[in-house]
N, C-alpha and C positions, 0 to 999 in steps of 0.2 A: 504493499499500500504506499502511495506517495506521502511524503511528510512535507510540511510547510516550513520553510526557512524564512523567518521574518527579519527583515533589515530595518531596523529602527533609526530614528533620526540621528545624523552624524556617524553612521555606522556603514560597513561594508559587509558583504555576504555572498555566498555562491550556492547554486542549485545544480545538480547533475540528474540525469536520467529523468524519471518521471516526477521528481520532487518539484514542488512550487516554490518560486522565489517571490516573496510578497514584501511590498513597501506599504506598511500601514500608515494612515493619517497624513497623506499628502495633501496638503492645502496650499501654503505658500512654498512648499518644498519642490524639489526636483528628484526623480528617480533616474539614475544614469546607469544603463546596463549595457555591458558588452555581451554579444550572444555569438554562439559557436555552432559550426555545422554538426558537431557531435551532441548538441543538446545542452551543453554547460551554459550557464548564465551567471555572470559576475558583475556586481554593481554596488553602487552606494546611494544612500539616502541623504541629500544635501539639504541643509536648512539655511535660510537666508541670514539668520543671526545665530551663529553657533555659540555654545557654552565652552568652557575650557575642556570639558570631558568629551566633546564631540569633534569629529574630524571636520576640517575646513574643505571647502570645495577643491582647492589645490591638492590637498593631502588625499582626497578620494580620487581625483583624477590621476594622481602619481601611483596610486594603488591599482587602479584599473589598468594603466599602462604597463605596470610591473607584471600584471596577470593576463595581458592581452594576447599572448601567444599568437595563434593564426587568426584570431577574430578580426573581421573587416567591417562589421556593423556594430553601430552604437545606437541605442534607443533612449531618447530623453523624454520623460513623460512628467508633467507637473504644470505649475503656474508660470510658464515661460514668459507671458506678457508682462507680468509684474517684475520678473527678474530683468528683462530687457529694458524696461522703462526706468529701472533703478540702478542699472549696471554701474555707472560712473560714480554713484554715491555709496555703494555697499562696500564695506572695508575689505571683503574678500574678493571682490571682483574689479574694484576700480583701477587696479594696475596688474591684473592677472596675466602671467606669463607661463605657458606650458609648452615645454620642449623648445624653449627659446622663441616661441611665437606669442605675440600679444594677442589676447582674446577680448573681443569687445561686445560679445553677445552669446547667448546659449548656442546658437548655430555654429559658432566658431570652435566650440569645445571638441567636437568629433575630428574635424580636420586637424586641429592643433595636436590631438592625441594620436593621430595616425590611422584614423578610420576612413575607409573609402565610401562607405554608406553611413549617413548620419540622418536618422529619423528624429524629428522634434515635434511632439504632439502635446498640445496645450489642453489642460483640463478645463479651460474656459469654454471649450466646445461642448461640455456636458450640459445637462439639463439645468442643474442648480448651480447659479453663480455664487462664488464664495463658499462653496461646499468643502467638505473633507472627503478624501477618496482613498480607498485601499486598491493598490495596483498590484496585479498578479501577472506573472509570467508562468504560464501552465500549459497543460495539454488537455484538449478536448478530444479523447480518442488518440489518434495518431497526429492530429493537427496541432501545431504550436499556436497557442491562443494568448492574446493580450486581454485581460479583463479589468476593467475599472469600475469598482463599486462605489456608488454614491452613498455615503453614509447618512445623509440628510433625508433622501427619499427611499433608502433601503432597496435600491434597484441598480442594475448595471447600466453604465453610460452607453447610450446606443452609438455614439460617435466611434467607439472602439470595437463595435460588433465584428467588424471584418478585418481587424488589424491582427497580424501574426508576427512572430519574432523568427 
């Protein structure tokens, strides 16, 4: 039976096989996930304002790069619009450099990290504005499925119904 690996705020985690990679409580956060052809998923849960005990965006990106291996696809899900609107004012993004490349938006993370496919999906496309979402990288049978559950309405966000990893 598949187990769920929860990646909480400011943490990184990995799922393999049929296990589910979950990012709980994505509201103003970002889930950043490298996906692999063999089914592995490795990623981090980035918060806009981290505490001393939480990894920063840069630290999470560095950990993903260190575990990137042969992955060519990065998927970012979260409140992308808010991050981009405030990029130059956030302490962890205002002068962000990854792999020697200055990053000025969420869309710039994947290319700076060396990913050739960079999917950026904003939870603002879900039904409930300002909601909190649980993001799942899982399987539906043999299909790789991304599911975003809206905690306010207790339903899955239809914007993600056909998105796969």
